[in-house]
C-alpha positions as a Markdown table, in Angstrom:
| # | Residue | x | y | z |
|---|---|---|---|---|
| 1 | Unk | 287.9 | 136.0 | 18.6 |
| 2 | Unk | 284.6 | 137.0 | 17.1 |
| 3 | Unk | 284.3 | 133.5 | 15.6 |
| 4 | Unk | 284.9 | 131.9 | 18.9 |
| 5 | Unk | 282.1 | 134.1 | 20.4 |
| 6 | Unk | 279.8 | 133.0 | 17.5 |
| 7 | Unk | 280.2 | 129.4 | 18.6 |
| 8 | Unk | 280.3 | 129.9 | 22.3 |
| 9 | Unk | 277.2 | 132.1 | 22.6 |
| 10 | Unk | 275.5 | 130.4 | 19.6 |
| 11 | Unk | 274.8 | 133.7 | 17.9 |
| 12 | Unk | 273.0 | 131.9 | 15.2 |
| 13 | Unk | 269.6 | 130.3 | 14.7 |
| 14 | Unk | 267.7 | 128.4 | 12.0 |
| 15 | Unk | 264.7 | 129.0 | 9.9 |
| 16 | Unk | 262.8 | 125.9 | 8.7 |
| 17 | Unk | 261.4 | 125.6 | 5.1 |
| 18 | Unk | 258.9 | 122.9 | 4.2 |
| 19 | Unk | 259.5 | 120.2 | 1.6 |
| 20 | Unk | 256.2 | 119.2 | 0.2 |
| 21 | Unk | 254.7 | 116.1 | -1.6 |
| 22 | Unk | 253.1 | 117.6 | -4.7 |
| 23 | Unk | 250.6 | 114.8 | -5.0 |
| 24 | Unk | 249.2 | 114.9 | -1.5 |
| 25 | Unk | 250.2 | 118.4 | -0.4 |
| 26 | Unk | 251.6 | 116.8 | 2.7 |
| 27 | Unk | 254.8 | 118.0 | 4.3 |
| 28 | Unk | 257.6 | 115.5 | 3.9 |
| 29 | Unk | 260.0 | 117.5 | 6.2 |
| 30 | Unk | 261.8 | 120.7 | 6.8 |
| 31 | Unk | 265.2 | 122.0 | 5.8 |
| 32 | Unk | 267.0 | 123.8 | 8.6 |
| 33 | Unk | 268.6 | 126.9 | 7.1 |
| 34 | Unk | 271.5 | 128.6 | 9.0 |
| 35 | Unk | 271.0 | 132.2 | 9.9 |
| 36 | Unk | 273.1 | 134.7 | 11.9 |
| 37 | Unk | 272.9 | 138.4 | 12.7 |
| 38 | Unk | 276.7 | 138.5 | 12.2 |
| 39 | Unk | 276.4 | 137.5 | 8.5 |
| 40 | Unk | 273.9 | 138.8 | 6.0 |
| 41 | Unk | 274.8 | 135.9 | 3.7 |
| 42 | Unk | 275.0 | 132.7 | 5.7 |
| 43 | Unk | 277.6 | 131.2 | 3.3 |
| 44 | Unk | 280.0 | 133.8 | 4.6 |
| 45 | Unk | 280.0 | 132.2 | 8.0 |
| 46 | Unk | 281.1 | 129.0 | 6.5 |
| 47 | Unk | 283.7 | 130.7 | 4.4 |
| 48 | Unk | 285.1 | 132.3 | 7.6 |
| 49 | Unk | 285.1 | 128.9 | 9.3 |
| 50 | Unk | 287.0 | 127.3 | 6.5 |
| 51 | Unk | 289.7 | 130.1 | 6.6 |
| 52 | Unk | 290.1 | 129.6 | 10.4 |
| 53 | Unk | 290.1 | 125.8 | 10.1 |
| 54 | Unk | 286.9 | 125.6 | 12.2 |
| 55 | Unk | 284.4 | 124.2 | 9.7 |
| 56 | Unk | 283.8 | 121.0 | 11.6 |
| 57 | Unk | 283.0 | 123.0 | 14.8 |
| 58 | Unk | 280.6 | 125.2 | 13.0 |
| 59 | Unk | 278.9 | 122.3 | 11.2 |
| 60 | Unk | 278.3 | 120.3 | 14.4 |
| 61 | Unk | 277.2 | 123.3 | 16.5 |
| 62 | Unk | 274.7 | 124.2 | 13.8 |
| 63 | Unk | 273.4 | 120.6 | 13.5 |
| 64 | Unk | 273.1 | 120.2 | 17.3 |
| 65 | Unk | 271.1 | 123.4 | 17.6 |
| 66 | Unk | 268.8 | 122.6 | 14.6 |
| 67 | Unk | 268.1 | 119.1 | 16.1 |
| 68 | Unk | 267.5 | 120.5 | 19.5 |
| 69 | Unk | 265.0 | 123.0 | 18.4 |
| 70 | Unk | 263.2 | 120.6 | 16.0 |
| 71 | Unk | 263.0 | 117.9 | 18.7 |
| 72 | Unk | 261.7 | 120.3 | 21.3 |
| 73 | Unk | 259.3 | 122.4 | 19.2 |
| 74 | Unk | 258.9 | 120.8 | 15.8 |
| 75 | Unk | 256.3 | 118.3 | 14.4 |
| 76 | Unk | 258.4 | 115.3 | 15.3 |
| 77 | Unk | 255.4 | 113.1 | 16.3 |
| 78 | Unk | 253.9 | 113.6 | 12.9 |
| 79 | Unk | 257.0 | 111.9 | 11.4 |
| 80 | Unk | 258.3 | 115.0 | 9.6 |
| 81 | Unk | 261.9 | 114.7 | 8.5 |
| 82 | Unk | 264.7 | 117.2 | 9.4 |
| 83 | Unk | 267.0 | 118.1 | 6.5 |
| 84 | Unk | 270.5 | 119.2 | 7.7 |
| 85 | Unk | 273.2 | 120.7 | 5.5 |
| 86 | Unk | 276.6 | 119.3 | 6.1 |
| 87 | Unk | 280.0 | 119.5 | 4.4 |
| 88 | Unk | 281.7 | 116.3 | 3.0 |
| 89 | Unk | 284.8 | 116.9 | 5.2 |
| 90 | Unk | 282.6 | 117.1 | 8.3 |
| 91 | Unk | 281.0 | 113.7 | 7.4 |
| 92 | Unk | 284.5 | 112.3 | 7.0 |
| 93 | Unk | 285.7 | 113.6 | 10.3 |
| 94 | Unk | 286.6 | 110.8 | 12.7 |
| 95 | Unk | 284.2 | 112.1 | 15.4 |
| 96 | Unk | 281.1 | 112.8 | 13.2 |
| 97 | Unk | 279.4 | 109.4 | 13.3 |
| 98 | Unk | 279.7 | 109.2 | 17.1 |
| 99 | Unk | 278.4 | 112.8 | 17.3 |
| 100 | Unk | 275.3 | 111.9 | 15.3 |
| 101 | Unk | 274.6 | 108.9 | 17.5 |
| 102 | Unk | 274.9 | 111.2 | 20.6 |
| 103 | Unk | 272.4 | 113.6 | 19.0 |
| 104 | Unk | 269.9 | 110.9 | 18.3 |
| 105 | Unk | 270.1 | 109.6 | 21.9 |
| 106 | Unk | 270.2 | 113.0 | 23.6 |
| 107 | Unk | 267.2 | 114.5 | 21.8 |
| 108 | Unk | 265.2 | 111.3 | 21.2 |
| 109 | Unk | 264.8 | 112.1 | 17.5 |
| 110 | Unk | 264.3 | 109.0 | 15.5 |
| 111 | Unk | 267.3 | 108.4 | 13.1 |
| 112 | Unk | 264.9 | 107.8 | 10.2 |
| 113 | Unk | 263.7 | 111.4 | 10.5 |
| 114 | Unk | 267.2 | 112.9 | 10.0 |
| 115 | Unk | 268.4 | 113.6 | 6.4 |
| 116 | Unk | 271.9 | 114.8 | 5.9 |
| 117 | Unk | 272.2 | 117.0 | 2.9 |
| 118 | Unk | 275.7 | 116.8 | 1.4 |
| 119 | Unk | 276.4 | 120.4 | 0.3 |
| 120 | Unk | 278.0 | 121.1 | -3.1 |
| 121 | Unk | 280.5 | 123.8 | -2.0 |
| 122 | Unk | 283.2 | 121.2 | -1.3 |
| 123 | Unk | 284.5 | 118.5 | -3.6 |
| 124 | Unk | 284.5 | 114.9 | -2.4 |
| 125 | Unk | 288.1 | 113.6 | -2.9 |
| 126 | Unk | 287.6 | 110.0 | -1.8 |
| 127 | Unk | 284.3 | 108.5 | -2.9 |
| 128 | Unk | 285.2 | 105.0 | -1.5 |
| 129 | Unk | 285.7 | 106.3 | 2.0 |
| 130 | Unk | 282.8 | 108.6 | 1.8 |
| 131 | Unk | 280.5 | 105.8 | 0.6 |
| 132 | Unk | 281.7 | 103.6 | 3.5 |
| 133 | Unk | 281.0 | 106.4 | 6.1 |
| 134 | Unk | 277.5 | 107.1 | 4.6 |
| 135 | Unk | 276.7 | 103.4 | 4.6 |
| 136 | Unk | 277.5 | 103.3 | 8.3 |
| 137 | Unk | 275.3 | 106.3 | 9.0 |
| 138 | Unk | 272.5 | 104.8 | 6.9 |
| 139 | Unk | 272.8 | 101.6 | 9.0 |
| 140 | Unk | 272.1 | 103.8 | 12.0 |
| 141 | Unk | 268.8 | 104.8 | 10.2 |
| 142 | Unk | 270.0 | 108.3 | 9.0 |
| 143 | Unk | 269.0 | 109.2 | 5.5 |
| 144 | Unk | 271.3 | 110.9 | 2.9 |
| 145 | Unk | 270.6 | 113.6 | 0.3 |
| 146 | Unk | 272.7 | 115.1 | -2.5 |
| 147 | Unk | 272.1 | 118.8 | -2.3 |
| 148 | Unk | 271.8 | 121.3 | -5.2 |
| 149 | Unk | 272.3 | 118.9 | -8.0 |
| 150 | Unk | 273.3 | 120.8 | -11.1 |
| 151 | Unk | 275.5 | 123.3 | -9.3 |
| 152 | Unk | 278.5 | 121.3 | -8.0 |
| 153 | Unk | 281.5 | 120.2 | -10.0 |
| 154 | Unk | 281.2 | 116.5 | -9.2 |
| 155 | Unk | 277.4 | 116.1 | -9.3 |
| 156 | Unk | 277.3 | 113.1 | -11.6 |
| 157 | Unk | 279.9 | 111.3 | -9.5 |
| 158 | Unk | 277.8 | 111.9 | -6.4 |
| 159 | Unk | 274.6 | 110.5 | -7.8 |
| 160 | Unk | 276.4 | 107.4 | -9.1 |
| 161 | Unk | 279.0 | 106.7 | -6.3 |
| 162 | Unk | 276.8 | 107.6 | -3.3 |
| 163 | Unk | 273.8 | 105.4 | -2.4 |
| 164 | Unk | 271.6 | 108.4 | -1.7 |
| 165 | Unk | 268.0 | 108.6 | -0.5 |
| 166 | Unk | 267.2 | 112.0 | -2.0 |
| 167 | Unk | 268.5 | 114.2 | -4.8 |
| 168 | Unk | 267.7 | 117.9 | -4.5 |
| 169 | Unk | 267.6 | 119.6 | -7.9 |
| 170 | Unk | 269.2 | 123.0 | -7.8 |
| 171 | Unk | 266.9 | 126.1 | -8.3 |
| 172 | Unk | 268.8 | 126.8 | -11.6 |
| 173 | Unk | 266.4 | 124.3 | -13.3 |
| 174 | Unk | 263.3 | 126.2 | -12.0 |
| 175 | Unk | 264.3 | 129.5 | -13.8 |
| 176 | Unk | 262.4 | 129.7 | -17.1 |
| 177 | Unk | 261.4 | 126.1 | -16.7 |
| 178 | Unk | 258.1 | 126.7 | -18.6 |
| 179 | Unk | 260.0 | 128.0 | -21.6 |
| 180 | Unk | 263.0 | 125.7 | -21.7 |
| 181 | Unk | 262.4 | 122.4 | -23.4 |
| 182 | Unk | 266.0 | 121.4 | -22.5 |
| 183 | Unk | 265.5 | 121.9 | -18.8 |
| 184 | Unk | 262.2 | 120.0 | -19.0 |
| 185 | Unk | 263.8 | 117.1 | -20.8 |
| 186 | Unk | 266.6 | 117.0 | -18.2 |
| 187 | Unk | 264.2 | 117.0 | -15.3 |
| 188 | Unk | 262.2 | 114.2 | -16.9 |
| 189 | Unk | 265.4 | 112.2 | -17.3 |
| 190 | Unk | 266.2 | 112.7 | -13.5 |
| 191 | Unk | 262.6 | 111.7 | -12.6 |
| 192 | Unk | 263.1 | 108.5 | -14.5 |
| 193 | Unk | 266.6 | 107.9 | -13.0 |
| 194 | Unk | 265.3 | 108.4 | -9.5 |
| 195 | Unk | 262.3 | 106.2 | -10.0 |
| 196 | Unk | 264.6 | 103.4 | -11.4 |
| 197 | Unk | 266.9 | 103.5 | -8.4 |
| 198 | Unk | 264.3 | 104.3 | -5.7 |
| 199 | Unk | 265.6 | 107.8 | -5.0 |
| 200 | Unk | 263.3 | 110.7 | -4.1 |
| 201 | Unk | 263.8 | 113.8 | -6.3 |
| 202 | Unk | 263.2 | 117.2 | -4.7 |
| 203 | Unk | 262.8 | 120.2 | -6.9 |
| 204 | Unk | 264.1 | 123.4 | -5.2 |
| 205 | Unk | 263.3 | 127.0 | -6.0 |
| 206 | Unk | 259.6 | 126.7 | -7.1 |
| 207 | Unk | 258.4 | 130.3 | -6.7 |
| 208 | Unk | 255.0 | 130.4 | -8.5 |
| 209 | Unk | 251.9 | 128.2 | -9.0 |
| 210 | Unk | 253.0 | 127.8 | -12.7 |
| 211 | Unk | 256.3 | 126.4 | -11.5 |
| 212 | Unk | 254.5 | 123.9 | -9.3 |
| 213 | Unk | 252.2 | 122.9 | -12.2 |
| 214 | Unk | 255.1 | 122.4 | -14.6 |
| 215 | Unk | 257.0 | 120.3 | -12.1 |
| 216 | Unk | 253.9 | 118.1 | -11.5 |
| 217 | Unk | 253.5 | 117.6 | -15.3 |
| 218 | Unk | 257.1 | 116.5 | -15.5 |
| 219 | Unk | 256.5 | 113.9 | -12.9 |
| 220 | Unk | 258.3 | 115.5 | -9.9 |
| 221 | Unk | 256.8 | 114.3 | -6.6 |
| 222 | Unk | 258.6 | 116.5 | -4.0 |
| 223 | Unk | 259.4 | 120.2 | -4.1 |
| 224 | Unk | 260.6 | 123.2 | -2.1 |
| 225 | Unk | 260.3 | 126.9 | -2.6 |
| 226 | Unk | 258.5 | 130.1 | -1.7 |
| 227 | Unk | 255.4 | 129.0 | -3.6 |
| 228 | Unk | 255.1 | 126.1 | -1.1 |
| 229 | Unk | 256.3 | 127.8 | 2.1 |
| 230 | Unk | 258.8 | 130.4 | 3.2 |
| 231 | Unk | 261.6 | 129.6 | 5.8 |
| 232 | Unk | 260.3 | 130.6 | 9.2 |
| 233 | Unk | 260.9 | 130.2 | 12.9 |
| 234 | Unk | 260.3 | 126.7 | 14.4 |
| 235 | Unk | 257.4 | 128.1 | 16.6 |
| 236 | Unk | 255.5 | 129.1 | 13.5 |
| 237 | Unk | 256.1 | 125.6 | 11.9 |
| 238 | Unk | 254.6 | 123.9 | 14.9 |
| 239 | Unk | 251.4 | 125.9 | 14.7 |
| 240 | Unk | 250.9 | 125.6 | 10.9 |
| 241 | Unk | 252.2 | 122.1 | 10.1 |
| 242 | Unk | 249.4 | 120.3 | 8.3 |
| 243 | Unk | 249.0 | 120.4 | 4.6 |
| 244 | Unk | 250.3 | 123.1 | 2.3 |
């Protein structure tokens, strides 16, 4: 019953965290991060949804609210992109593509400003079907990101089998990056890989100016983390959105 009330009364909201171009300091877009007073850890809401077989409902309710708030109060006219977390099974649901088309039409948010981040918590069991569905969404203009690369069990498969627009490098790589030659070498490999296949690499979890400087020296163009901007309410985004 409590889960039904969570969806019906929308007892959840989003904070928006900037993703920044490290060369120009311009904001590329914002990731919508799920928050709820019912759950201290947002992941627990999705764990509960999975147990109750309501994951698709929670995903689409969250996406709709994030789009609604961003289209109404966000820096849409500046061309900022909205990054939305979504589970693979939600993308593969028979109603998802039509749902996304409805969101674009209802809220007049250009499809090219929507980026679907495929979360790593759930394995992709059929890459052929997933690729076909993602290709259809991309034909609509929607962009695709592989989220938290380096954390999931099928990361390599995703970057090869999915024609993605962004790869988001997990915050694991930012920890002790300055002291780890292995991590630096791996990041440089990914920078080269992304450049070769016209994919934008986003480094997550940059917490200090030293982290930012190291990422820049390794050739990383886009990044996200507290050193670049904390997650905050959409009203604060609208007032502060310029350069970081």
